[in-house]
matplotlib code that plots the C-alpha trace (Angstrom):
import matplotlib.pyplot as plt

x = [-72.2, -69.9, -66.3, -63.4, -62.7, -58.8, -59.2, -57.6, -59.8, -59.4, -61.1, -58.2, -61.9, -62.8, -59.7, -59.4, -56.7, -54.6, -54.7, -56.9, -59.6, -63.1, -65.0, -67.4, -68.5, -72.1, -72.4, -75.7, -76.5, -78.4, -80.3, -80.5, -81.8, -84.9, -87.5, -85.9, -85.0, -88.3, -89.7, -87.4, -88.3, -92.1, -90.9, -89.0, -91.5, -94.3, -91.6, -91.7, -95.7, -95.4, -93.0, -95.0, -98.0, -96.2, -94.9, -98.2, -99.4, -96.7, -97.5, -101.1, -100.5, -97.4, -100.1, -102.8, -100.5, -99.3, -102.9, -103.8, -100.8, -101.5]
y = [47.2, 47.5, 46.2, 47.2, 44.3, 43.9, 42.4, 44.2, 46.0, 45.9, 49.2, 52.3, 54.6, 52.8, 53.8, 56.5, 59.2, 57.5, 54.4, 52.4, 50.3, 52.0, 48.3, 47.6, 44.1, 44.2, 41.8, 40.7, 41.0, 38.5, 39.6, 37.0, 39.3, 40.3, 40.3, 42.8, 45.4, 45.1, 45.6, 48.8, 50.1, 50.4, 51.3, 54.2, 55.5, 55.1, 57.4, 59.7, 60.0, 60.7, 63.6, 65.2, 65.0, 66.3, 69.4, 69.8, 70.3, 72.2, 74.6, 75.1, 75.9, 78.2, 80.1, 79.8, 81.2, 83.9, 84.9, 85.3, 87.7, 89.8]
z = [27.7, 24.7, 24.2, 21.8, 19.2, 18.7, 15.2, 12.4, 9.7, 6.4, 5.9, 6.6, 6.5, 9.8, 11.6, 14.4, 14.1, 16.5, 14.2, 16.5, 15.1, 15.8, 16.0, 18.8, 19.9, 21.5, 24.4, 25.9, 29.2, 31.4, 34.2, 37.4, 39.7, 37.1, 40.3, 42.6, 39.4, 38.7, 42.4, 42.8, 39.7, 40.8, 44.2, 42.9, 40.2, 43.7, 45.4, 42.6, 42.5, 46.2, 45.9, 43.1, 45.1, 48.3, 46.2, 45.0, 48.0, 49.6, 46.5, 47.4, 51.2, 50.1, 47.3, 50.8, 53.2, 50.5, 50.0, 53.5, 54.4, 52.1]

ax = plt.figure().add_subplot(projection="3d")
ax.plot(x, y, z, "-o")
ax.set_aspect("equal")
plt.show()
């Protein structure tokens, strides 16, 4: 997450057209729920794989059905 610094800058080249300083202070983020984040990431990846397999199976069945009806 970035926050805009309200400190005055010495360089005029770093000013935006409105005169606002364009300096960002990077902030670190601590994760207190890392286990939940990892679990949800793995769960979403598994769901994505299941969806890809079902889509491939549906495509195969649709191709067979189209071949049968021709």
